[in-house]
N, C-alpha and C positions, 0 to 999 in steps of 0.2 A: 795131453799136456795139462799141467795143473796151473791154469791161468784164470784170473778173475778180473772183471771190469765192474767198477762201481761208480755211482754218481750220487752226490748228496747236495741238494740245493735248499737252503733255508734263508730266512731274512737276515741271517748273520754271516753265513759262509756259502761258498760255491766250490765244491770239490769234485774232481773227476779224475780217477786213477785207473791204471791197469797194472796188475801184479803178476809176475811169472815166478813161481817158487823154484823152478829149475832153470834159472837164467845164468848169466855170466857176470852179474854184479853191475849191470848198467843202470844208471839213474839219470833220467832226463826230466825229473819233476820240476815244475816252476812254482815258486811261492815268493811273496814279497818280503819274506824274512830270511836274510842271508844265512844266519847260523842254523836255522831249521833246514835249509837246503844242504848245508854242510853235514849235519847230523844224518839226514836221510841218505846222502851219498855214501857216508861211512857205513851205515846200516846195510845198504845194498852191496857195497864192495866186499864186506867181510862175511855177509850171509850168502853171497852169490845169488841174490834176488834181483830181478829186473823190475824197475818201477818207472812208470811214465805218467804224465798227466799234468793237471794245472790246479793250483790252490789259490783261492781268493777269499778275502774276508774283511770284516769291519774293523780295520786297524785304527780307524779314528776313534773307536770306543776303547779297544784293548786288544792284546794278542791272544787272550785266553780262548775266545771262541774259535779262532782259526787253528790254534795249536791243538786244543782238545779234540775238535772235530776231525782234524787230520789223523790223530791217533785212533779215533772211533772208526773212520773209514778204512784205514790200513788194517786194523784188526778184523773188520768185517770181510775185507778182501782175503785175508788168511783163512778165515772160517769158510768162505765160499770156495776157495781153491782146494782146501783140504777135504771138503765134503764130509763123509762119515769117518774120516781119519783112518780108513782101512790100510793096514800095512806099514804105517809109520812107526818110528821109534817112540813117539809121543812126548818124551821128556828129554831135556838136555841141559847142560851147564857149561860155564866157561869162566876161567880166571884170566883177566886181561890186564897186562901192565901197560902204562903209558907214561913214560918218564917217572915223575915222583908219585904218580897215582897208580893204585892197584884196585881194579873193579871186579866185582863178581856178579854173575847172573845165573839164575836157575829157572827153568820154565817147564810147565806140564800142560799139554793140550788135553786136559781131562774133562772138558765141558763145563767147568765151573770158573767163574771170573773172580780173581782175588789178586790184589797187588800189595806187596810190601816194598816200599821204596825208602831206603836210608842213604840218600845221595850225599848228604852232608854239604849242601850248597849254602852260600852266603845270602842268596836271594838278592844280590846286587846285580843289576842288568849288565850284560856284556855290551859295551858300546861299539857300534860299527856304523859305517856309512855305505849305502848301496851304490851301484854304478851310476845312478842318476843324481848322486850327491845328497840323497835324502837319508834321514836317520833310519837305520834298520836294526837298532839294538834289540837283543834277545832278552826277554823277561825270564830270568832263571826260575822264578816261582811257578812258571808254566810247565817246567820240565816234568814234574810229577803228573800234571794234568794230561799230558800227552799219553803217558803210560796207563793212567786210569782209563782213558778212552780206549786205548788199545786192548787191554785185557777184557773190557766190557764187550767190545766188538768181536774179539777172537774167542771169547769164553775160555781163557787160559789162566793159569795160576803162574804169577811171575814175581820173583824176588830179585831186587836190585840193591846192591850194597857197595858203597865206597869204603874199602878197607883202610886206605890211607890216601892222602893227597893234599895239595895246596891250591892249585888252579881250578876254578870252576869250569873253565873251558875243558881242561883235561879230564875232570871228573865226569862231565856229561858225555864227552866224546868216548871215553873209555867204557862207560856204561852202555852206550848205544852199540859199540863194537862187541862188548861181552854179550849183550842181549841178542844181537844178530847171530853170533856164533852158536849160542845156546839154542836159539830158535831154528837155525839151520840144522843142527843135530837132531832136534826134536821132530822136524817135519820131513827129514830124510826117510827114504824107503828102507825098511829092514827086510832084506831078502830072506832071512830065516823065518820071518813071521808068515810068509806065504799069503799075504793079503788079508789076514785075519784082523778083526778089530782089536786094538791093544787095550783091552779092558776085560776083567773077569765078569763084568755085567753083560758083556756081549754087545754093548753100544756105548757111544760117547755123546 
């Protein structure tokens, strides 16, 4: 089974996760940021990845450290679970509609980290209150930081584009869903490949 467990502890964040690439879409991750939980749940549901663990960080400073480090660790978990990438499709893409929003994602697990993110966000935080009555607003300017961390950890090439849309909530959620569907396609096993490395170089 393609499963990875990772732990990252710094002076800024404490992150412990387990990822199953061949799951059923179950997400039991815990973080103090409600909208991040929502995005990760959508990512798992549409990619059919199982993700569990706990995320903590210095929110008294900013959300940046926690959100970026979550992206880094999740990307590293994909890299660890994929190993040498033998037998996978390697690339994938998805066009995902969500009400007025249309999002596009394309990914290549080719061993090189690069991100193009044209999310077209307002950078106005999404205001929310968590179950304890505390402010749990999501800093939308951290959205790209998450994916920068992810591509660095996963060593993949990812393009994210909002083709049209009004709501920042819809734009970010649609992009997470599009990314998960594209990544699901890319990491799926290609039976015709027969276990070969999907590269003319012979390695990734």
